[in-house]
C-alpha positions as CSV (number, residue, x, y, z in Angstrom):
1,M,-45.3,-45.7,35.4
2,S,-46.4,-48.0,32.5
3,D,-47.7,-46.7,29.2
4,R,-51.1,-48.0,30.1
5,V,-54.1,-45.6,30.1
6,V,-57.5,-46.5,31.6
7,I,-60.6,-44.5,30.7
8,E,-63.3,-45.3,33.2
9,N,-66.9,-44.3,34.3
10,C,-67.9,-43.3,30.8
11,A,-70.7,-44.4,28.5
12,I,-69.3,-46.4,25.6
13,A,-70.6,-47.0,22.1
14,A,-68.1,-49.6,20.7
15,V,-69.6,-49.7,17.2
16,D,-68.4,-53.3,16.9
17,G,-70.1,-56.2,15.2
18,S,-72.2,-57.0,18.2
19,G,-73.3,-53.4,18.8
20,N,-71.9,-53.4,22.3
21,E,-72.7,-50.4,24.4
22,Y,-72.2,-49.7,28.1
23,S,-73.9,-47.0,30.3
24,S,-70.8,-47.0,32.4
25,G,-67.6,-48.8,31.4
26,H,-63.9,-48.7,30.8
27,I,-61.4,-48.8,28.0
28,V,-57.8,-49.8,28.5
29,I,-55.0,-48.5,26.2
30,E,-51.7,-50.3,26.1
31,G,-49.2,-48.4,23.9
32,N,-51.0,-47.7,20.6
33,K,-53.7,-50.3,20.9
34,I,-56.9,-51.0,22.9
35,S,-56.4,-54.0,25.2
36,A,-59.8,-54.1,26.9
37,V,-63.3,-52.6,26.6
38,G,-66.1,-53.5,29.0
39,G,-68.8,-52.5,31.5
40,G,-68.1,-51.4,35.0
41,S,-64.6,-50.8,36.4
42,A,-61.3,-52.3,35.2
43,S,-59.7,-54.8,37.6
44,E,-57.3,-53.6,40.2
45,N,-54.4,-55.3,38.4
46,V,-55.2,-53.4,35.3
47,V,-55.5,-49.9,36.9
48,R,-52.3,-50.3,39.0
49,D,-49.6,-48.0,37.7
50,A,-51.8,-46.8,34.9
51,R,-52.8,-43.3,34.0
52,R,-56.5,-43.1,35.0
53,I,-58.9,-40.8,33.2
54,D,-62.3,-40.2,34.8
55,G,-64.8,-40.2,31.9
56,S,-67.9,-39.4,34.0
57,G,-70.4,-37.4,32.0
58,H,-68.8,-38.5,28.7
59,L,-69.5,-40.8,25.8
60,A,-66.6,-42.7,24.3
61,T,-66.7,-43.6,20.6
62,P,-64.2,-44.6,18.0
63,G,-62.3,-41.7,16.5
64,L,-64.2,-40.4,13.5
65,V,-63.0,-41.1,10.0
66,N,-63.2,-38.4,7.3
67,C,-63.5,-40.0,3.8
68,H,-63.3,-36.9,1.6
69,H,-61.6,-33.6,1.8
70,H,-59.7,-30.9,0.0
71,L,-57.4,-29.2,2.5
72,Y,-56.0,-26.6,0.2
73,Q,-59.5,-25.1,-0.1
74,W,-59.4,-23.8,3.5
75,A,-57.8,-20.7,2.0
76,T,-60.8,-20.0,-0.3
77,R,-63.7,-20.2,2.0
78,G,-66.8,-18.0,1.5
79,M,-66.4,-17.6,-2.2
80,A,-69.0,-18.3,-5.0
81,Q,-71.6,-18.5,-2.3
82,N,-74.7,-18.9,-4.6
83,S,-73.2,-21.0,-7.4
84,T,-73.8,-24.5,-8.8
85,L,-70.8,-26.9,-8.7
86,F,-69.7,-26.1,-12.2
87,E,-70.1,-22.3,-11.7
88,W,-68.2,-22.6,-8.4
89,L,-65.3,-24.6,-10.0
90,V,-65.0,-22.1,-12.9
91,E,-64.7,-19.2,-10.4
92,L,-62.2,-20.9,-8.1
93,Y,-59.9,-22.9,-10.5
94,P,-57.9,-19.7,-11.4
95,V,-57.5,-18.9,-7.7
96,W,-56.4,-22.4,-6.8
97,A,-53.8,-22.2,-9.6
98,M,-51.9,-19.7,-7.4
99,I,-51.5,-21.8,-4.2
100,D,-47.9,-22.5,-3.1
101,E,-46.2,-24.4,-0.3
102,D,-46.9,-21.7,2.4
103,I,-50.6,-21.5,1.6
104,E,-50.9,-25.3,1.4
105,H,-49.2,-25.7,4.8
106,A,-51.4,-23.1,6.5
107,S,-54.5,-24.6,4.9
108,A,-53.6,-28.2,5.8
109,R,-52.8,-27.3,9.4
110,A,-56.0,-25.4,9.9
111,G,-58.2,-28.0,8.2
112,L,-56.6,-31.0,10.1
113,A,-56.7,-29.1,13.4
114,A,-60.5,-28.4,12.9
115,L,-61.0,-32.1,12.1
116,A,-59.1,-33.2,15.2
117,L,-61.1,-30.8,17.4
118,S,-64.3,-32.4,16.0
119,G,-63.2,-35.9,17.1
120,C,-61.7,-37.0,13.8
121,S,-58.7,-39.3,14.2
122,T,-58.3,-40.3,10.5
123,S,-58.6,-38.1,7.4
124,M,-58.0,-38.5,3.8
125,D,-57.2,-35.6,1.5
126,H,-57.9,-35.4,-2.2
127,H,-55.3,-33.0,-3.6
128,Y,-55.4,-32.5,-7.4
129,V,-54.1,-29.0,-8.1
130,F,-50.4,-28.9,-8.7
131,P,-49.2,-25.6,-10.2
132,K,-45.8,-25.8,-11.8
133,G,-42.8,-24.6,-9.8
134,V,-44.4,-24.1,-6.4
135,G,-42.8,-27.0,-4.5
136,D,-44.0,-30.3,-3.0
137,L,-47.6,-29.6,-2.1
138,L,-48.3,-33.3,-1.2
139,G,-45.3,-33.4,1.1
140,V,-46.2,-30.2,2.8
141,E,-49.6,-31.4,3.8
142,I,-48.2,-34.7,5.0
143,E,-45.9,-32.8,7.3
144,A,-48.9,-30.8,8.6
145,A,-50.7,-34.1,9.4
146,K,-47.6,-35.3,11.3
147,E,-47.6,-32.1,13.3
148,I,-51.3,-32.2,14.2
149,G,-51.0,-36.0,15.0
150,V,-53.9,-37.4,12.9
151,R,-53.8,-40.6,10.9
152,F,-53.6,-39.5,7.3
153,H,-54.6,-41.0,3.9
154,P,-53.7,-38.3,1.3
155,T,-54.3,-39.1,-2.3
156,R,-52.2,-38.0,-5.3
157,G,-55.0,-36.4,-7.3
158,S,-54.7,-35.3,-10.9
159,M,-56.3,-33.4,-13.8
160,D,-55.2,-33.8,-17.5
161,L,-58.3,-32.7,-19.3
162,G,-58.1,-28.9,-19.7
163,K,-60.6,-26.6,-21.3
164,S,-59.0,-26.6,-24.7
165,D,-59.5,-30.4,-24.9
166,G,-63.2,-30.3,-23.7
167,G,-62.7,-30.4,-20.0
168,L,-63.8,-27.9,-17.3
169,P,-60.6,-26.7,-15.7
170,P,-58.4,-24.1,-17.4
171,D,-55.3,-25.5,-19.1
172,S,-53.1,-23.7,-16.5
173,V,-54.0,-26.2,-13.8
174,V,-53.7,-29.5,-15.7
175,E,-50.7,-31.8,-16.0
176,S,-49.6,-34.3,-18.7
177,R,-50.4,-37.9,-18.2
178,D,-46.7,-38.9,-18.0
179,E,-46.1,-36.2,-15.3
180,I,-49.1,-37.5,-13.3
181,L,-48.2,-41.2,-13.4
182,A,-44.5,-40.4,-12.6
183,A,-45.6,-38.3,-9.6
184,S,-48.1,-41.0,-8.5
185,E,-45.2,-43.5,-8.4
186,E,-43.1,-41.1,-6.5
187,A,-45.8,-40.5,-3.9
188,I,-46.3,-44.2,-3.3
189,D,-42.5,-44.8,-3.1
190,G,-41.9,-41.8,-0.8
191,F,-44.8,-41.9,1.6
192,H,-47.0,-45.1,1.5
193,D,-46.8,-47.2,4.7
194,A,-48.8,-50.4,4.4
195,S,-48.1,-51.6,8.0
196,P,-51.2,-52.4,10.1
197,D,-50.6,-49.5,12.5
198,S,-49.8,-47.1,9.7
199,M,-50.3,-43.4,10.2
200,L,-49.8,-42.6,6.5
201,R,-51.2,-44.3,3.4
202,I,-51.4,-43.0,-0.2
203,A,-54.2,-43.6,-2.7
204,L,-54.5,-42.4,-6.4
205,A,-57.3,-40.1,-7.2
206,P,-57.9,-38.7,-10.7
207,C,-60.2,-35.7,-10.0
208,S,-63.5,-36.3,-12.0
209,P,-65.0,-37.3,-15.3
210,F,-65.0,-33.7,-16.5
211,S,-61.3,-33.0,-15.7
212,V,-59.6,-36.3,-16.5
213,T,-59.1,-38.3,-19.7
214,K,-60.3,-41.9,-20.1
215,E,-56.6,-42.9,-20.6
216,L,-55.6,-41.5,-17.2
217,M,-58.4,-43.2,-15.4
218,V,-57.4,-46.6,-16.9
219,E,-53.7,-46.1,-16.3
220,S,-54.2,-44.8,-12.8
221,A,-56.2,-47.9,-11.9
222,E,-53.6,-50.2,-13.4
223,L,-50.9,-48.5,-11.4
224,A,-52.8,-48.5,-8.2
225,R,-53.6,-52.2,-8.5
226,K,-50.0,-53.0,-9.4
227,R,-48.8,-51.1,-6.3
228,N,-51.7,-52.3,-4.0
229,V,-53.1,-48.9,-3.1
230,R,-56.7,-47.6,-3.3
231,L,-58.5,-45.6,-5.9
232,H,-60.7,-42.5,-5.4
233,T,-62.5,-39.9,-7.5
234,H,-65.6,-37.7,-7.6
235,L,-68.7,-39.2,-9.1
236,A,-72.4,-38.4,-9.8
237,E,-72.3,-35.2,-7.8
238,T,-74.6,-33.1,-10.0
239,K,-77.0,-33.3,-12.9
240,D,-74.5,-31.2,-14.9
241,E,-71.9,-34.0,-14.5
242,E,-74.5,-36.6,-15.7
243,E,-75.2,-34.5,-18.8
244,F,-71.5,-34.1,-19.5
245,C,-70.9,-37.9,-19.3
246,L,-73.8,-38.7,-21.5
247,E,-72.6,-36.1,-24.1
248,E,-68.9,-36.9,-24.0
249,F,-68.9,-40.7,-23.3
250,G,-72.4,-41.9,-24.1
251,F,-72.7,-43.3,-20.6
252,R,-74.1,-42.2,-17.2
253,P,-71.3,-41.6,-14.7
254,V,-71.5,-45.0,-13.1
255,E,-71.7,-46.8,-16.4
256,Y,-68.6,-44.9,-17.4
257,L,-66.6,-46.0,-14.4
258,E,-67.8,-49.6,-14.8
259,D,-66.6,-49.5,-18.4
260,L,-63.2,-48.4,-17.1
261,G,-62.9,-51.1,-14.5
262,W,-63.4,-48.6,-11.7
263,L,-65.9,-50.4,-9.5
264,G,-64.7,-52.7,-6.7
265,E,-63.6,-53.1,-3.1
266,D,-60.5,-51.1,-3.6
267,V,-62.5,-48.0,-4.8
268,W,-64.4,-45.4,-2.9
269,L,-66.1,-42.5,-4.6
270,A,-67.1,-39.0,-3.4
271,H,-70.8,-37.8,-3.4
272,C,-72.7,-40.3,-5.6
273,V,-75.8,-38.2,-5.3
274,H,-77.5,-39.1,-8.6
275,L,-77.7,-42.9,-8.6
276,D,-80.6,-45.0,-9.9
277,E,-81.7,-48.3,-8.3
278,N,-79.6,-50.5,-10.5
279,E,-76.5,-48.4,-9.7
280,V,-77.1,-48.6,-6.0
281,R,-77.4,-52.4,-6.4
282,Q,-74.1,-52.4,-8.3
283,F,-72.3,-50.6,-5.6
284,G,-73.5,-53.1,-3.1
285,E,-72.6,-56.1,-5.2
286,T,-69.1,-54.8,-5.9
287,R,-68.6,-53.3,-2.4
288,T,-67.6,-50.0,-4.0
289,G,-67.4,-47.3,-1.2
290,V,-69.1,-43.9,-1.1
291,A,-68.0,-40.8,0.8
292,H,-71.2,-39.0,1.7
293,C,-70.8,-35.2,2.1
294,P,-74.2,-33.9,3.2
295,S,-73.2,-30.3,4.1
296,S,-71.3,-29.7,0.9
297,N,-74.0,-31.3,-1.2
298,A,-76.5,-29.0,0.5
299,R,-74.3,-25.9,0.2
300,L,-73.9,-26.4,-3.5
301,G,-77.6,-27.5,-4.0
302,A,-76.4,-30.8,-5.5
303,G,-79.1,-33.0,-3.9
304,V,-79.1,-35.8,-1.3
305,A,-77.2,-39.1,-1.8
306,P,-79.3,-42.3,-1.4
307,V,-77.4,-43.4,1.7
308,A,-80.0,-45.6,3.3
309,A,-80.4,-47.5,0.0
310,L,-76.6,-47.8,-0.5
311,V,-76.1,-49.2,3.0
312,G,-79.0,-51.5,2.6
313,A,-77.4,-52.9,-0.6
314,G,-74.2,-53.6,1.3
315,A,-72.0,-50.7,0.1
316,P,-69.6,-49.0,2.6
317,V,-70.8,-45.4,3.1
318,G,-68.5,-43.1,5.1
319,L,-68.8,-39.4,5.8
320,G,-66.8,-36.6,4.4
321,V,-66.7,-32.8,5.0
322,D,-65.5,-32.1,1.5
323,G,-63.4,-29.0,0.7
324,A,-63.7,-26.1,3.1
325,A,-64.7,-23.9,0.1
326,S,-68.0,-25.8,-0.1
327,N,-68.3,-26.5,3.7
328,E,-66.9,-23.5,5.5
329,G,-67.2,-25.4,8.8
330,G,-64.9,-28.3,8.0
331,E,-65.8,-30.3,11.2
332,L,-66.7,-33.9,10.9
333,S,-68.9,-34.2,14.0
334,V,-71.4,-31.9,12.4
335,E,-71.9,-34.3,9.5
336,L,-73.4,-37.0,11.7
337,R,-76.4,-34.9,12.4
338,Q,-76.5,-33.6,8.8
339,A,-76.4,-37.1,7.4
340,L,-79.3,-38.2,9.7
341,L,-81.5,-35.2,9.0
342,M,-81.0,-35.3,5.2
343,A,-81.7,-39.0,5.1
344,R,-84.9,-38.4,7.0
345,A,-85.8,-35.4,4.9
346,I,-86.1,-37.6,1.8
347,G,-86.9,-41.0,3.4
348,G,-88.9,-40.4,6.6
349,P,-88.0,-40.9,10.2
350,R,-86.9,-44.5,9.9
351,A,-84.5,-43.8,7.0
352,M,-81.6,-43.4,9.5
353,G,-81.1,-43.7,13.2
354,A,-78.4,-42.2,15.5
355,R,-76.4,-45.4,15.6
356,R,-76.3,-45.8,11.8
357,A,-75.1,-42.2,11.6
358,L,-72.3,-43.0,14.0
359,E,-71.5,-46.1,12.0
360,L,-71.1,-44.0,8.9
361,A,-68.6,-41.8,10.7
362,T,-66.6,-44.7,12.1
363,I,-66.6,-48.3,10.9
364,H,-68.1,-47.5,7.5
365,G,-65.5,-44.8,6.9
366,A,-62.8,-47.3,7.9
367,R,-64.1,-49.7,5.4
368,C,-63.9,-47.1,2.6
369,L,-60.3,-46.6,3.4
370,G,-59.5,-50.3,3.8
371,R,-58.8,-50.0,7.5
372,E,-61.8,-51.7,9.1
373,A,-59.5,-54.4,10.7
374,E,-57.5,-51.7,12.5
375,I,-59.7,-48.7,13.3
376,G,-63.4,-47.7,13.3
377,S,-64.6,-49.6,16.4
378,L,-63.5,-50.0,20.0
379,E,-62.3,-53.5,20.3
380,P,-59.3,-55.2,21.9
381,G,-56.4,-55.4,19.4
382,K,-57.6,-52.4,17.4
383,L,-55.6,-49.2,17.3
384,A,-56.3,-46.7,20.1
385,D,-58.2,-44.0,18.1
386,I,-60.8,-42.9,20.7
387,A,-63.0,-39.8,21.0
388,L,-64.5,-38.7,24.3
389,W,-67.6,-36.4,24.1
390,K,-68.9,-34.4,27.1
391,I,-72.6,-35.0,27.3
392,D,-73.5,-33.6,30.7
393,G,-73.5,-29.9,29.7
394,I,-76.5,-27.8,29.1
395,G,-76.9,-28.8,25.5
396,H,-77.0,-32.6,26.2
397,A,-77.9,-33.1,29.8
398,G,-81.2,-35.0,30.1
399,I,-81.0,-36.7,26.8
400,E,-81.3,-40.3,28.1
401,D,-79.6,-42.0,25.2
402,P,-75.9,-41.0,25.0
403,V,-75.6,-41.8,21.3
404,A,-78.7,-39.8,20.6
405,A,-77.2,-37.0,22.6
406,L,-74.1,-37.0,20.3
407,V,-76.0,-37.3,17.0
408,F,-79.3,-35.5,17.6
409,G,-78.0,-32.9,20.1
410,P,-76.2,-29.7,19.3
411,P,-72.9,-30.4,17.5
412,R,-69.9,-30.1,19.7
413,Q,-66.2,-30.6,19.7
414,A,-64.5,-33.6,21.3
415,E,-63.4,-33.3,24.9
416,K,-60.5,-35.7,24.4
417,L,-59.1,-37.5,21.3
418,F,-56.5,-40.2,21.3
419,V,-54.8,-41.1,18.0
420,N,-52.6,-44.2,18.0
421,G,-52.7,-44.0,21.8
422,E,-51.4,-40.4,21.9
423,A,-53.5,-37.6,23.3
424,V,-54.2,-35.0,20.5
425,I,-57.1,-33.2,22.2
426,E,-57.4,-32.7,25.9
427,G,-60.0,-30.5,27.7
428,G,-61.4,-29.6,24.3
429,E,-58.1,-28.1,23.2
430,L,-55.5,-29.1,20.6
431,R,-52.3,-30.3,22.4
432,T,-50.1,-30.8,19.4
433,A,-50.0,-27.3,18.0
434,D,-51.0,-23.7,19.0
435,E,-54.5,-23.0,17.7
436,R,-54.1,-19.3,17.8
437,E,-50.9,-19.5,15.8
438,I,-52.6,-21.7,13.2
439,A,-55.4,-19.2,12.9
440,R,-53.0,-16.3,12.4
441,E,-51.1,-18.1,9.7
442,M,-54.3,-19.1,8.0
443,E,-55.5,-15.5,8.0
444,K,-52.3,-14.4,6.4
445,A,-52.3,-17.1,3.8
446,S,-55.9,-16.4,2.8
447,K,-55.3,-12.7,2.4
448,R,-52.2,-13.4,0.3
449,L,-54.1,-15.7,-2.0
450,A,-57.0,-13.3,-2.3
451,S,-54.5,-10.5,-3.2
452,K,-53.0,-12.7,-5.9
453,A,-56.4,-13.4,-7.2
454,Q,-57.4,-9.7,-7.3
455,K,-54.2,-8.9,-9.3
456,L,-55.1,-11.7,-11.8
457,K,-58.6,-10.3,-12.3
458,A,-57.1,-6.8,-12.8
459,G,-54.7,-8.2,-15.4
460,G,-51.7,-7.6,-13.2
């Protein structure tokens, strides 16, 4: 038998430049790439000797792309439930300072498994907490991504501005600039794969204006551009951050980044809730990307990013679940509905439609990660990252428009997920790892971290 797979009889939303959709069509996978997408049935020559999948009652979309995450936070869900961002960080920084390789591995596996089950084929991770002497945390999460089978864009994050120097994080969780830059070089040398079908790419990601020095921001950008990798950070998430930037730097957050040379096509920024009209226009002109995290922003009471205006200005806007400590669900499919509803809550019913929400989760997310030529739409020649969604069950049956069924209907997990042509989810279940074992290990890791935190509070 050949390595050809034919998915047939399904509705298809290709999310390509022509907006192609089929009420009943087929997708052909050859190896790790899509070789054909179209309406009706594939030809007899194509289906001969192929593995055939009956997609009746399903919608096929590109695999979803998660543009912002903190996998290690899976071990600290449910804490600081009624806090602002700064209050939440102050409570959790000391807990995060006690993570180790085992906690990181359990958290990464759980977070990436949840993402895959929600139809996510590509995820980034922003890891910026590196306690001394606990091992290779970045390497551990990369191994977890290989095990689960998702395409992975981890970032080597960093913090060098501790509380004693005017920053927010405690000094125990910051590193020196020399340590950070050396570790960033090592991450690129050890892990980055720039090939078109890469499953693993590295970016550099100083954490935020209130946890990183100006010098580190500048030098990280210089290193990233020298090594041709992308840049990421948090920006304009809360009014507290805006006040911090005005007091410390004399600039609003976007002005500060512009002054540091941090706007451009190789940059994508998390949140960007508090932007004015000029800043929105700047993002469009410079093609600076935004990772919109609607559930996390709502959970922390941060506000609603001006997504419709950003997209209208020409900026790439992808979706992110953010850390599981500020989005206890951690599933990307939920964010399509959240993004649509929050856009309409501030902008009216025409602010965002179902297809725009799907674009944010697919092709726009691919643009943020610099992968739009390879993933984010269902087109011949693109990588075979494909999600199949069951839409004939009680929650979705009778919704005439399949895309509306996915976005407006009750959130659901993917029925099937192919990543790089390999089946990661089948029958709504993870095929690459044991979900029950992942849950057990996560429970143990969370309890161990909570015990360590309690001992710290007690002075032990």
